[in-house]
Biopython code that builds the backbone (N, CA, C, O; Angstrom):
import numpy as np
from Bio.PDB.StructureBuilder import StructureBuilder

atoms = [
    (1, "MET", "N", (-17.774, -3.929, 27.012)),
    (1, "MET", "CA", (-18.698, -4.001, 25.881)),
    (1, "MET", "C", (-19.491, -2.702, 25.801)),
    (1, "MET", "O", (-19.744, -2.048, 26.813)),
    (2, "ALA", "N", (-19.876, -2.343, 24.587)),
    (2, "ALA", "CA", (-20.631, -1.108, 24.371)),
    (2, "ALA", "C", (-22.024, -1.217, 24.979)),
    (2, "ALA", "O", (-22.683, -2.252, 24.874)),
    (3, "ASN", "N", (-22.460, -0.137, 25.615)),
    (3, "ASN", "CA", (-23.776, -0.126, 26.254)),
    (3, "ASN", "C", (-24.780, 0.744, 25.520)),
    (3, "ASN", "O", (-25.933, 0.346, 25.353)),
    (4, "THR", "N", (-24.369, 1.915, 25.082)),
    (4, "THR", "CA", (-25.310, 2.810, 24.419)),
    (4, "THR", "C", (-25.477, 2.429, 22.958)),
    (4, "THR", "O", (-24.655, 1.723, 22.374)),
    (5, "LYS", "N", (-26.572, 2.922, 22.388)),
    (5, "LYS", "CA", (-26.874, 2.621, 20.989)),
    (5, "LYS", "C", (-25.769, 3.140, 20.068)),
    (5, "LYS", "O", (-25.362, 2.450, 19.134)),
    (6, "SER", "N", (-25.287, 4.352, 20.332)),
    (6, "SER", "CA", (-24.255, 4.938, 19.479)),
    (6, "SER", "C", (-22.922, 4.200, 19.620)),
    (6, "SER", "O", (-22.178, 4.059, 18.650)),
    (7, "ALA", "N", (-22.630, 3.733, 20.833)),
    (7, "ALA", "CA", (-21.384, 2.985, 21.051)),
    (7, "ALA", "C", (-21.432, 1.637, 20.349)),
    (7, "ALA", "O", (-20.420, 1.164, 19.831)),
    (8, "LYS", "N", (-22.614, 1.016, 20.333)),
    (8, "LYS", "CA", (-22.765, -0.266, 19.637)),
    (8, "LYS", "C", (-22.569, -0.075, 18.130)),
    (8, "LYS", "O", (-21.925, -0.887, 17.465)),
    (9, "LYS", "N", (-23.139, 1.017, 17.607)),
    (9, "LYS", "CA", (-22.984, 1.310, 16.184)),
    (9, "LYS", "C", (-21.515, 1.594, 15.858)),
    (9, "LYS", "O", (-21.000, 1.130, 14.841)),
    (10, "ALA", "N", (-20.849, 2.352, 16.721)),
    (10, "ALA", "CA", (-19.436, 2.671, 16.506)),
    (10, "ALA", "C", (-18.595, 1.401, 16.501)),
    (10, "ALA", "O", (-17.649, 1.281, 15.722)),
    (11, "ALA", "N", (-18.941, 0.449, 17.375)),
    (11, "ALA", "CA", (-18.213, -0.822, 17.429)),
    (11, "ALA", "C", (-18.406, -1.612, 16.136)),
    (11, "ALA", "O", (-17.461, -2.212, 15.622)),
    (12, "ARG", "N", (-19.639, -1.611, 15.611)),
    (12, "ARG", "CA", (-19.908, -2.294, 14.341)),
    (12, "ARG", "C", (-19.125, -1.654, 13.196)),
    (12, "ARG", "O", (-18.552, -2.349, 12.357)),
    (13, "GLN", "N", (-19.108, -0.328, 13.173)),
    (13, "GLN", "CA", (-18.391, 0.387, 12.118)),
    (13, "GLN", "C", (-16.893, 0.134, 12.203)),
    (13, "GLN", "O", (-16.220, 0.007, 11.180)),
    (14, "ALA", "N", (-16.377, 0.061, 13.415)),
    (14, "ALA", "CA", (-14.936, -0.177, 13.600)),
    (14, "ALA", "C", (-14.548, -1.532, 13.041)),
    (14, "ALA", "O", (-13.496, -1.668, 12.415)),
    (15, "VAL", "N", (-15.382, -2.532, 13.259)),
    (15, "VAL", "CA", (-15.111, -3.878, 12.735)),
    (15, "VAL", "C", (-15.102, -3.849, 11.216)),
    (15, "VAL", "O", (-14.225, -4.431, 10.579)),
    (16, "ARG", "N", (-16.085, -3.168, 10.642)),
    (16, "ARG", "CA", (-16.190, -3.091, 9.184)),
    (16, "ARG", "C", (-15.000, -2.336, 8.590)),
    (16, "ARG", "O", (-14.423, -2.764, 7.590)),
    (17, "ARG", "N", (-14.640, -1.215, 9.209)),
    (17, "ARG", "CA", (-13.502, -0.430, 8.722)),
    (17, "ARG", "C", (-12.185, -1.190, 8.844)),
    (17, "ARG", "O", (-11.305, -1.074, 7.990)),
    (18, "THR", "N", (-12.063, -1.971, 9.919)),
    (18, "THR", "CA", (-10.846, -2.759, 10.117)),
    (18, "THR", "C", (-10.653, -3.743, 8.975)),
    (18, "THR", "O", (-9.539, -3.911, 8.480)),
    (19, "GLU", "N", (-11.717, -4.386, 8.559)),
    (19, "GLU", "CA", (-11.643, -5.338, 7.448)),
    (19, "GLU", "C", (-11.232, -4.645, 6.153)),
    (19, "GLU", "O", (-10.387, -5.152, 5.414)),
    (20, "VAL", "N", (-11.824, -3.496, 5.882)),
    (20, "VAL", "CA", (-11.505, -2.742, 4.668)),
    (20, "VAL", "C", (-10.049, -2.303, 4.699)),
    (20, "VAL", "O", (-9.336, -2.416, 3.702)),
    (21, "ASN", "N", (-9.607, -1.795, 5.862)),
    (21, "ASN", "CA", (-8.230, -1.324, 5.986)),
    (21, "ASN", "C", (-7.222, -2.460, 5.857)),
    (21, "ASN", "O", (-6.144, -2.271, 5.294)),
    (22, "LYS", "N", (-7.565, -3.641, 6.377)),
    (22, "LYS", "CA", (-6.683, -4.806, 6.233)),
    (22, "LYS", "C", (-6.490, -5.137, 4.756)),
    (22, "LYS", "O", (-5.382, -5.445, 4.317)),
    (23, "ALA", "N", (-7.576, -5.069, 4.000)),
    (23, "ALA", "CA", (-7.503, -5.356, 2.567)),
    (23, "ALA", "C", (-6.632, -4.327, 1.859)),
    (23, "ALA", "O", (-5.847, -4.672, 0.976)),
    (24, "ARG", "N", (-6.772, -3.060, 2.247)),
    (24, "ARG", "CA", (-5.971, -2.005, 1.622)),
    (24, "ARG", "C", (-4.494, -2.163, 1.943)),
    (24, "ARG", "O", (-3.647, -1.985, 1.068)),
    (25, "ILE", "N", (-4.178, -2.496, 3.193)),
    (25, "ILE", "CA", (-2.782, -2.709, 3.590)),
    (25, "ILE", "C", (-2.199, -3.888, 2.823)),
    (25, "ILE", "O", (-1.069, -3.831, 2.339)),
    (26, "SER", "N", (-2.984, -4.957, 2.717)),
    (26, "SER", "CA", (-2.540, -6.156, 2.013)),
    (26, "SER", "C", (-2.260, -5.853, 0.541)),
    (26, "SER", "O", (-1.268, -6.316, -0.022)),
    (27, "ARG", "N", (-3.145, -5.071, -0.069)),
    (27, "ARG", "CA", (-2.982, -4.708, -1.481)),
    (27, "ARG", "C", (-1.702, -3.891, -1.682)),
    (27, "ARG", "O", (-0.970, -4.093, -2.651)),
    (28, "ALA", "N", (-1.447, -2.970, -0.757)),
    (28, "ALA", "CA", (-0.244, -2.128, -0.856)),
    (28, "ALA", "C", (1.020, -2.965, -0.669)),
    (28, "ALA", "O", (2.001, -2.784, -1.391)),
    (29, "ARG", "N", (0.995, -3.873, 0.293)),
    (29, "ARG", "CA", (2.162, -4.723, 0.527)),
    (29, "ARG", "C", (2.430, -5.635, -0.665)),
    (29, "ARG", "O", (3.582, -5.844, -1.045)),
    (30, "SER", "N", (1.377, -6.171, -1.246)),
    (30, "SER", "CA", (1.528, -7.052, -2.406)),
    (30, "SER", "C", (2.125, -6.295, -3.590)),
    (30, "SER", "O", (2.993, -6.810, -4.295)),
    (31, "ALA", "N", (1.651, -5.072, -3.800)),
    (31, "ALA", "CA", (2.171, -4.264, -4.903)),
    (31, "ALA", "C", (3.647, -3.964, -4.693)),
    (31, "ALA", "O", (4.443, -4.035, -5.629)),
    (32, "THR", "N", (4.007, -3.629, -3.456)),
    (32, "THR", "CA", (5.405, -3.351, -3.127)),
    (32, "THR", "C", (6.257, -4.598, -3.329)),
    (32, "THR", "O", (7.363, -4.524, -3.864)),
    (33, "ARG", "N", (5.739, -5.731, -2.902)),
    (33, "ARG", "CA", (6.471, -6.988, -3.033)),
    (33, "ARG", "C", (6.711, -7.347, -4.496)),
    (33, "ARG", "O", (7.780, -7.847, -4.846)),
    (34, "ARG", "N", (5.716, -7.095, -5.356)),
    (34, "ARG", "CA", (5.883, -7.389, -6.783)),
    (34, "ARG", "C", (7.022, -6.563, -7.389)),
    (34, "ARG", "O", (7.783, -7.060, -8.219)),
    (35, "VAL", "N", (7.131, -5.303, -6.970)),
    (35, "VAL", "CA", (8.227, -4.460, -7.466)),
    (35, "VAL", "C", (9.558, -5.015, -6.977)),
    (35, "VAL", "O", (10.507, -5.130, -7.752)),
    (36, "GLU", "N", (9.632, -5.360, -5.687)),
    (36, "GLU", "CA", (10.882, -5.866, -5.119)),
    (36, "GLU", "C", (11.297, -7.196, -5.736)),
    (36, "GLU", "O", (12.487, -7.449, -5.921)),
    (37, "GLU", "N", (10.332, -8.040, -6.053)),
    (37, "GLU", "CA", (10.645, -9.321, -6.693)),
    (37, "GLU", "C", (11.204, -9.100, -8.102)),
    (37, "GLU", "O", (12.134, -9.790, -8.520)),
    (38, "ALA", "N", (10.634, -8.139, -8.828)),
    (38, "ALA", "CA", (11.121, -7.837, -10.175)),
    (38, "ALA", "C", (12.534, -7.252, -10.105)),
    (38, "ALA", "O", (13.369, -7.538, -10.963)),
    (39, "ILE", "N", (12.800, -6.438, -9.086)),
    (39, "ILE", "CA", (14.141, -5.876, -8.899)),
    (39, "ILE", "C", (15.128, -6.998, -8.591)),
    (39, "ILE", "O", (16.230, -7.036, -9.137)),
    (40, "ALA", "N", (14.720, -7.911, -7.708)),
    (40, "ALA", "CA", (15.587, -9.033, -7.335)),
    (40, "ALA", "C", (15.874, -9.940, -8.532)),
    (40, "ALA", "O", (16.962, -10.504, -8.644)),
    (41, "ALA", "N", (14.890, -10.074, -9.424)),
    (41, "ALA", "CA", (15.070, -10.898, -10.615)),
    (41, "ALA", "C", (15.950, -10.211, -11.652)),
    (41, "ALA", "O", (16.465, -10.850, -12.570)),
    (42, "GLY", "N", (16.115, -8.906, -11.491)),
    (42, "GLY", "CA", (16.962, -8.166, -12.426)),
    (42, "GLY", "C", (16.260, -7.749, -13.701)),
    (42, "GLY", "O", (16.913, -7.375, -14.675)),
    (43, "ASN", "N", (14.943, -7.806, -13.707)),
    (43, "ASN", "CA", (14.163, -7.452, -14.886)),
    (43, "ASN", "C", (13.689, -6.008, -14.756)),
    (43, "ASN", "O", (12.717, -5.732, -14.054)),
    (44, "LYS", "N", (14.372, -5.092, -15.427)),
    (44, "LYS", "CA", (14.075, -3.664, -15.277)),
    (44, "LYS", "C", (12.706, -3.290, -15.842)),
    (44, "LYS", "O", (11.998, -2.471, -15.256)),
    (45, "THR", "N", (12.330, -3.882, -16.974)),
    (45, "THR", "CA", (11.036, -3.537, -17.573)),
    (45, "THR", "C", (9.885, -4.006, -16.692)),
    (45, "THR", "O", (8.903, -3.287, -16.506)),
    (46, "ALA", "N", (10.012, -5.221, -16.150)),
    (46, "ALA", "CA", (8.971, -5.740, -15.260)),
    (46, "ALA", "C", (8.908, -4.915, -13.971)),
    (46, "ALA", "O", (7.828, -4.660, -13.439)),
    (47, "ALA", "N", (10.073, -4.505, -13.482)),
    (47, "ALA", "CA", (10.128, -3.691, -12.267)),
    (47, "ALA", "C", (9.476, -2.332, -12.507)),
    (47, "ALA", "O", (8.757, -1.823, -11.647)),
    (48, "ALA", "N", (9.728, -1.749, -13.672)),
    (48, "ALA", "CA", (9.143, -0.451, -14.008)),
    (48, "ALA", "C", (7.627, -0.554, -14.130)),
    (48, "ALA", "O", (6.900, 0.331, -13.676)),
    (49, "GLU", "N", (7.152, -1.635, -14.744)),
    (49, "GLU", "CA", (5.709, -1.849, -14.881)),
    (49, "GLU", "C", (5.056, -2.069, -13.514)),
    (49, "GLU", "O", (3.983, -1.536, -13.232)),
    (50, "ALA", "N", (5.720, -2.861, -12.675)),
    (50, "ALA", "CA", (5.196, -3.124, -11.334)),
    (50, "ALA", "C", (5.157, -1.834, -10.516)),
    (50, "ALA", "O", (4.209, -1.598, -9.766)),
    (51, "LEU", "N", (6.183, -1.005, -10.662)),
    (51, "LEU", "CA", (6.219, 0.282, -9.959)),
    (51, "LEU", "C", (5.098, 1.194, -10.451)),
    (51, "LEU", "O", (4.470, 1.908, -9.669)),
    (52, "LYS", "N", (4.864, 1.157, -11.748)),
    (52, "LYS", "CA", (3.814, 1.991, -12.341)),
    (52, "LYS", "C", (2.434, 1.609, -11.795)),
    (52, "LYS", "O", (1.577, 2.476, -11.625)),
    (53, "SER", "N", (2.218, 0.331, -11.523)),
    (53, "SER", "CA", (0.937, -0.102, -10.965)),
    (53, "SER", "C", (0.894, 0.048, -9.443)),
    (53, "SER", "O", (-0.182, 0.202, -8.866)),
    (54, "ALA", "N", (2.059, 0.003, -8.792)),
    (54, "ALA", "CA", (2.102, 0.106, -7.329)),
    (54, "ALA", "C", (1.936, 1.537, -6.842)),
    (54, "ALA", "O", (1.396, 1.762, -5.759)),
    (55, "THR", "N", (2.392, 2.506, -7.627)),
    (55, "THR", "CA", (2.355, 3.911, -7.207)),
    (55, "THR", "C", (0.936, 4.387, -6.869)),
    (55, "THR", "O", (0.741, 4.939, -5.786)),
    (56, "PRO", "N", (-0.060, 4.200, -7.738)),
    (56, "PRO", "CA", (-1.406, 4.662, -7.373)),
    (56, "PRO", "C", (-2.021, 3.876, -6.214)),
    (56, "PRO", "O", (-2.827, 4.419, -5.458)),
    (57, "ILE", "N", (-1.651, 2.617, -6.070)),
    (57, "ILE", "CA", (-2.171, 1.823, -4.957)),
    (57, "ILE", "C", (-1.670, 2.390, -3.638)),
    (57, "ILE", "O", (-2.438, 2.538, -2.687)),
    (58, "LEU", "N", (-0.375, 2.710, -3.582)),
    (58, "LEU", "CA", (0.190, 3.300, -2.372)),
    (58, "LEU", "C", (-0.403, 4.687, -2.113)),
    (58, "LEU", "O", (-0.679, 5.042, -0.966)),
    (59, "ALA", "N", (-0.595, 5.459, -3.161)),
    (59, "ALA", "CA", (-1.176, 6.799, -3.011)),
    (59, "ALA", "C", (-2.606, 6.714, -2.485)),
    (59, "ALA", "O", (-3.004, 7.500, -1.625)),
    (60, "ARG", "N", (-3.367, 5.768, -2.998)),
    (60, "ARG", "CA", (-4.751, 5.592, -2.563)),
    (60, "ARG", "C", (-4.813, 5.136, -1.106)),
    (60, "ARG", "O", (-5.676, 5.571, -0.344)),
    (61, "THR", "N", (-3.879, 4.250, -0.730)),
    (61, "THR", "CA", (-3.805, 3.780, 0.650)),
    (61, "THR", "C", (-3.565, 4.953, 1.595)),
    (61, "THR", "O", (-4.150, 5.025, 2.675)),
    (62, "ALA", "N", (-2.695, 5.872, 1.172)),
    (62, "ALA", "CA", (-2.405, 7.055, 1.981)),
    (62, "ALA", "C", (-3.600, 8.003, 1.995)),
    (62, "ALA", "O", (-3.925, 8.584, 3.030)),
    (63, "GLN", "N", (-4.244, 8.155, 0.858)),
    (63, "GLN", "CA", (-5.377, 9.072, 0.751)),
    (63, "GLN", "C", (-6.535, 8.631, 1.642)),
    (63, "GLN", "O", (-7.260, 9.468, 2.181)),
    (64, "LYS", "N", (-6.708, 7.330, 1.796)),
    (64, "LYS", "CA", (-7.788, 6.800, 2.624)),
    (64, "LYS", "C", (-7.445, 6.815, 4.110)),
    (64, "LYS", "O", (-8.285, 6.489, 4.949)),
    (65, "GLY", "N", (-6.209, 7.194, 4.434)),
    (65, "GLY", "CA", (-5.830, 7.317, 5.834)),
    (65, "GLY", "C", (-5.329, 6.037, 6.467)),
    (65, "GLY", "O", (-5.145, 5.977, 7.683)),
    (66, "VAL", "N", (-5.109, 5.018, 5.667)),
    (66, "VAL", "CA", (-4.622, 3.744, 6.200)),
    (66, "VAL", "C", (-3.126, 3.844, 6.463)),
    (66, "VAL", "O", (-2.608, 3.255, 7.412)),
    (67, "MET", "N", (-2.447, 4.592, 5.617)),
    (67, "MET", "CA", (-1.004, 4.789, 5.711)),
    (67, "MET", "C", (-0.771, 6.299, 5.658)),
    (67, "MET", "O", (-1.504, 7.017, 4.979)),
    (68, "HIS", "N", (0.233, 6.774, 6.362)),
    (68, "HIS", "CA", (0.538, 8.206, 6.323)),
    (68, "HIS", "C", (1.032, 8.577, 4.930)),
    (68, "HIS", "O", (1.714, 7.786, 4.278)),
    (69, "LYS", "N", (0.692, 9.766, 4.480)),
    (69, "LYS", "CA", (1.035, 10.152, 3.108)),
    (69, "LYS", "C", (2.540, 10.218, 2.888)),
    (69, "LYS", "O", (3.017, 9.917, 1.794)),
    (70, "LYS", "N", (3.288, 10.605, 3.907)),
    (70, "LYS", "CA", (4.744, 10.661, 3.750)),
    (70, "LYS", "C", (5.357, 9.263, 3.735)),
    (70, "LYS", "O", (6.393, 9.048, 3.106)),
    (71, "THR", "N", (4.729, 8.321, 4.417)),
    (71, "THR", "CA", (5.190, 6.924, 4.381)),
    (71, "THR", "C", (5.030, 6.376, 2.966)),
    (71, "THR", "O", (5.945, 5.758, 2.422)),
    (72, "ALA", "N", (3.863, 6.609, 2.381)),
    (72, "ALA", "CA", (3.610, 6.134, 1.021)),
    (72, "ALA", "C", (4.568, 6.795, 0.037)),
    (72, "ALA", "O", (5.107, 6.136, -0.852)),
    (73, "SER", "N", (4.775, 8.086, 0.198)),
    (73, "SER", "CA", (5.676, 8.823, -0.682)),
    (73, "SER", "C", (7.104, 8.297, -0.561)),
    (73, "SER", "O", (7.809, 8.163, -1.562)),
    (74, "ARG", "N", (7.522, 8.002, 0.658)),
    (74, "ARG", "CA", (8.878, 7.475, 0.887)),
    (74, "ARG", "C", (9.047, 6.106, 0.232)),
    (74, "ARG", "O", (10.084, 5.824, -0.368)),
    (75, "LYS", "N", (8.026, 5.259, 0.349)),
    (75, "LYS", "CA", (8.092, 3.933, -0.257)),
    (75, "LYS", "C", (8.209, 4.029, -1.779)),
    (75, "LYS", "O", (9.026, 3.338, -2.389)),
    (76, "VAL", "N", (7.394, 4.884, -2.383)),
    (76, "VAL", "CA", (7.435, 5.065, -3.833)),
    (76, "VAL", "C", (8.792, 5.608, -4.252)),
    (76, "VAL", "O", (9.372, 5.155, -5.239)),
    (77, "SER", "N", (9.294, 6.576, -3.503)),
    (77, "SER", "CA", (10.574, 7.192, -3.821)),
    (77, "SER", "C", (11.710, 6.174, -3.775)),
    (77, "SER", "O", (12.547, 6.126, -4.676)),
    (78, "ARG", "N", (11.733, 5.371, -2.732)),
    (78, "ARG", "CA", (12.810, 4.387, -2.586)),
    (78, "ARG", "C", (12.726, 3.297, -3.636)),
    (78, "ARG", "O", (13.748, 2.855, -4.162)),
    (79, "LEU", "N", (11.498, 2.857, -3.947)),
    (79, "LEU", "CA", (11.340, 1.836, -4.986)),
    (79, "LEU", "C", (11.761, 2.386, -6.346)),
    (79, "LEU", "O", (12.451, 1.708, -7.107)),
    (80, "SER", "N", (11.346, 3.616, -6.650)),
    (80, "SER", "CA", (11.701, 4.190, -7.954)),
    (80, "SER", "C", (13.202, 4.413, -8.064)),
    (80, "SER", "O", (13.770, 4.264, -9.146)),
    (81, "ALA", "N", (13.853, 4.769, -6.958)),
    (81, "ALA", "CA", (15.310, 4.932, -6.981)),
    (81, "ALA", "C", (15.996, 3.600, -7.258)),
    (81, "ALA", "O", (16.982, 3.542, -7.992)),
    (82, "ARG", "N", (15.468, 2.532, -6.668)),
    (82, "ARG", "CA", (16.052, 1.203, -6.889)),
    (82, "ARG", "C", (15.834, 0.737, -8.325)),
    (82, "ARG", "O", (16.719, 0.124, -8.921)),
    (83, "VAL", "N", (14.658, 1.024, -8.880)),
    (83, "VAL", "CA", (14.393, 0.640, -10.267)),
    (83, "VAL", "C", (15.286, 1.447, -11.204)),
    (83, "VAL", "O", (15.833, 0.906, -12.164)),
    (84, "LYS", "N", (15.431, 2.733, -10.926)),
    (84, "LYS", "CA", (16.253, 3.602, -11.759)),
    (84, "LYS", "C", (17.723, 3.181, -11.727)),
    (84, "LYS", "O", (18.430, 3.312, -12.727)),
    (85, "ALA", "N", (18.182, 2.676, -10.582)),
    (85, "ALA", "CA", (19.595, 2.283, -10.422)),
    (85, "ALA", "C", (19.920, 0.945, -11.075)),
    (85, "ALA", "O", (21.089, 0.576, -11.191)),
    (86, "MET", "N", (18.886, 0.215, -11.505)),
    (86, "MET", "CA", (19.117, -1.089, -12.116)),
    (86, "MET", "C", (19.840, -0.957, -13.445)),
    (86, "MET", "O", (19.656, 0.018, -14.173)),
    (87, "ALA", "N", (20.667, -1.956, -13.752)),
    (87, "ALA", "CA", (21.347, -1.997, -15.043)),
    (87, "ALA", "C", (20.348, -2.400, -16.113)),
    (87, "ALA", "O", (19.427, -3.177, -15.859)),
    (88, "ASN", "N", (20.537, -1.867, -17.303)),
    (88, "ASN", "CA", (19.647, -2.239, -18.414)),
    (88, "ASN", "C", (19.954, -3.628, -18.813)),
    (88, "ASN", "O", (19.330, -4.159, -19.732)),
]
sb = StructureBuilder()
sb.init_structure("model")
sb.init_model(0)
sb.init_chain("A")
sb.init_seg("    ")
for serial, (resi, resn, name, xyz) in enumerate(atoms, 1):
    if name == "N":
        sb.init_residue(resn, " ", resi, " ")
    sb.init_atom(name, np.array(xyz, "f"), 0.0, 1.0, " ", f" {name:<3s}", serial, name[0])
structure = sb.get_structure()
């Protein structure tokens, strides 16, 4: 357990940041899942719209340091390739 005043504060901040980061990860996963569900359903317009809304969420997640920027970029790239490959 933390003993010094600064260590106690750091522990409190870590708990708070963990909660925020969990929410950000959850939001990114949900956005990704919505794109994948639209792809699985075969609806190209819905998949494109879902991708359009998921891209900034993934970018923001990376910008905040929750996810590595190249991980977010790779996810967006792979999702967009799958949407692009869909039949009209």
